[in-house]
PyMOL CGO cylinders between C-alpha atoms (Angstrom):
from pymol import cmd
from pymol.cgo import CYLINDER

trace = [
    CYLINDER, 0.00, 0.00, -0.01, 1.43, 3.38, -0.97, 0.3, 1, 1, 1, 1, 1, 1,
    CYLINDER, 1.43, 3.38, -0.97, 1.37, 6.45, 1.24, 0.3, 1, 1, 1, 1, 1, 1,
    CYLINDER, 1.37, 6.45, 1.24, -1.29, 7.99, -1.03, 0.3, 1, 1, 1, 1, 1, 1,
    CYLINDER, -1.29, 7.99, -1.03, -3.61, 5.03, -0.55, 0.3, 1, 1, 1, 1, 1, 1,
    CYLINDER, -3.61, 5.03, -0.55, -3.13, 5.10, 3.20, 0.3, 1, 1, 1, 1, 1, 1,
    CYLINDER, -3.13, 5.10, 3.20, -3.75, 8.86, 3.31, 0.3, 1, 1, 1, 1, 1, 1,
    CYLINDER, -3.75, 8.86, 3.31, -7.00, 8.57, 1.38, 0.3, 1, 1, 1, 1, 1, 1,
    CYLINDER, -7.00, 8.57, 1.38, -8.71, 6.82, 4.29, 0.3, 1, 1, 1, 1, 1, 1,
    CYLINDER, -8.71, 6.82, 4.29, -7.71, 9.46, 6.87, 0.3, 1, 1, 1, 1, 1, 1,
    CYLINDER, -7.71, 9.46, 6.87, -9.57, 12.72, 7.50, 0.3, 1, 1, 1, 1, 1, 1,
    CYLINDER, -9.57, 12.72, 7.50, -7.93, 15.81, 6.00, 0.3, 1, 1, 1, 1, 1, 1,
    CYLINDER, -7.93, 15.81, 6.00, -6.89, 17.33, 9.31, 0.3, 1, 1, 1, 1, 1, 1,
    CYLINDER, -6.89, 17.33, 9.31, -4.89, 14.26, 10.30, 0.3, 1, 1, 1, 1, 1, 1,
    CYLINDER, -4.89, 14.26, 10.30, -3.34, 14.01, 6.86, 0.3, 1, 1, 1, 1, 1, 1,
    CYLINDER, -3.34, 14.01, 6.86, -2.02, 17.60, 6.55, 0.3, 1, 1, 1, 1, 1, 1,
    CYLINDER, -2.02, 17.60, 6.55, 0.61, 17.50, 9.28, 0.3, 1, 1, 1, 1, 1, 1,
    CYLINDER, 0.61, 17.50, 9.28, 2.26, 14.15, 8.45, 0.3, 1, 1, 1, 1, 1, 1,
    CYLINDER, 2.26, 14.15, 8.45, 2.45, 14.98, 4.75, 0.3, 1, 1, 1, 1, 1, 1,
    CYLINDER, 2.45, 14.98, 4.75, 4.16, 18.24, 5.63, 0.3, 1, 1, 1, 1, 1, 1,
    CYLINDER, 4.16, 18.24, 5.63, 6.88, 16.85, 7.86, 0.3, 1, 1, 1, 1, 1, 1,
    CYLINDER, 6.88, 16.85, 7.86, 7.48, 13.25, 6.80, 0.3, 1, 1, 1, 1, 1, 1,
    CYLINDER, 7.48, 13.25, 6.80, 6.90, 13.54, 3.05, 0.3, 1, 1, 1, 1, 1, 1,
    CYLINDER, 6.90, 13.54, 3.05, 8.28, 17.10, 2.69, 0.3, 1, 1, 1, 1, 1, 1,
    CYLINDER, 8.28, 17.10, 2.69, 5.11, 18.45, 1.08, 0.3, 1, 1, 1, 1, 1, 1,
    CYLINDER, 5.11, 18.45, 1.08, 4.70, 21.83, 2.75, 0.3, 1, 1, 1, 1, 1, 1,
    CYLINDER, 4.70, 21.83, 2.75, 2.81, 23.35, -0.18, 0.3, 1, 1, 1, 1, 1, 1,
    CYLINDER, 2.81, 23.35, -0.18, 0.21, 20.60, -0.19, 0.3, 1, 1, 1, 1, 1, 1,
    CYLINDER, 0.21, 20.60, -0.19, -0.24, 20.86, 3.56, 0.3, 1, 1, 1, 1, 1, 1,
    CYLINDER, -0.24, 20.86, 3.56, -0.67, 24.62, 3.36, 0.3, 1, 1, 1, 1, 1, 1,
    CYLINDER, -0.67, 24.62, 3.36, -3.26, 24.25, 0.62, 0.3, 1, 1, 1, 1, 1, 1,
    CYLINDER, -3.26, 24.25, 0.62, -5.16, 21.64, 2.67, 0.3, 1, 1, 1, 1, 1, 1,
    CYLINDER, -5.16, 21.64, 2.67, -5.15, 23.93, 5.71, 0.3, 1, 1, 1, 1, 1, 1,
    CYLINDER, -5.15, 23.93, 5.71, -6.50, 26.89, 3.72, 0.3, 1, 1, 1, 1, 1, 1,
    CYLINDER, -6.50, 26.89, 3.72, -9.17, 24.70, 2.14, 0.3, 1, 1, 1, 1, 1, 1,
    CYLINDER, -9.17, 24.70, 2.14, -10.28, 23.38, 5.55, 0.3, 1, 1, 1, 1, 1, 1,
    CYLINDER, -10.28, 23.38, 5.55, -10.35, 26.94, 6.94, 0.3, 1, 1, 1, 1, 1, 1,
    CYLINDER, -10.35, 26.94, 6.94, -12.51, 28.08, 4.03, 0.3, 1, 1, 1, 1, 1, 1,
    CYLINDER, -12.51, 28.08, 4.03, -14.94, 25.20, 4.48, 0.3, 1, 1, 1, 1, 1, 1,
    CYLINDER, -14.94, 25.20, 4.48, -15.28, 25.90, 8.22, 0.3, 1, 1, 1, 1, 1, 1,
    CYLINDER, -15.28, 25.90, 8.22, -15.84, 29.62, 7.56, 0.3, 1, 1, 1, 1, 1, 1,
    CYLINDER, -15.84, 29.62, 7.56, -18.57, 28.96, 5.00, 0.3, 1, 1, 1, 1, 1, 1,
    CYLINDER, -18.57, 28.96, 5.00, -20.37, 26.40, 7.19, 0.3, 1, 1, 1, 1, 1, 1,
    CYLINDER, -20.37, 26.40, 7.19, -20.17, 28.73, 10.19, 0.3, 1, 1, 1, 1, 1, 1,
    CYLINDER, -20.17, 28.73, 10.19, -21.52, 31.64, 8.21, 0.3, 1, 1, 1, 1, 1, 1,
    CYLINDER, -21.52, 31.64, 8.21, -24.45, 29.60, 6.94, 0.3, 1, 1, 1, 1, 1, 1,
    CYLINDER, -24.45, 29.60, 6.94, -25.21, 28.35, 10.43, 0.3, 1, 1, 1, 1, 1, 1,
    CYLINDER, -25.21, 28.35, 10.43, -25.22, 31.88, 11.83, 0.3, 1, 1, 1, 1, 1, 1,
    CYLINDER, -25.22, 31.88, 11.83, -27.57, 33.11, 9.10, 0.3, 1, 1, 1, 1, 1, 1,
    CYLINDER, -27.57, 33.11, 9.10, -29.98, 30.25, 9.70, 0.3, 1, 1, 1, 1, 1, 1,
    CYLINDER, -29.98, 30.25, 9.70, -29.94, 30.75, 13.47, 0.3, 1, 1, 1, 1, 1, 1,
    CYLINDER, -29.94, 30.75, 13.47, -30.45, 34.53, 13.16, 0.3, 1, 1, 1, 1, 1, 1,
    CYLINDER, -30.45, 34.53, 13.16, -33.42, 33.95, 10.89, 0.3, 1, 1, 1, 1, 1, 1,
    CYLINDER, -33.42, 33.95, 10.89, -34.96, 31.52, 13.40, 0.3, 1, 1, 1, 1, 1, 1,
    CYLINDER, -34.96, 31.52, 13.40, -34.36, 33.98, 16.24, 0.3, 1, 1, 1, 1, 1, 1,
    CYLINDER, -34.36, 33.98, 16.24, -36.37, 36.70, 14.50, 0.3, 1, 1, 1, 1, 1, 1,
    CYLINDER, -36.37, 36.70, 14.50, -39.28, 34.29, 13.94, 0.3, 1, 1, 1, 1, 1, 1,
    CYLINDER, -39.28, 34.29, 13.94, -39.45, 33.44, 17.63, 0.3, 1, 1, 1, 1, 1, 1,
]
cmd.load_cgo(trace, "trace")
């Protein structure tokens, strides 16, 4: 099993750090971190909008 196959079964957050230090892929790890930050920001923004809308209705 190659390292790519093993990494495909792990969540992204546990894959970013090992690929940075052990496989010397700092660019890939940085891109993964920015992508995860963007996803969290979008989901948080949507959750806040939905909750604010529900608060007004109450």
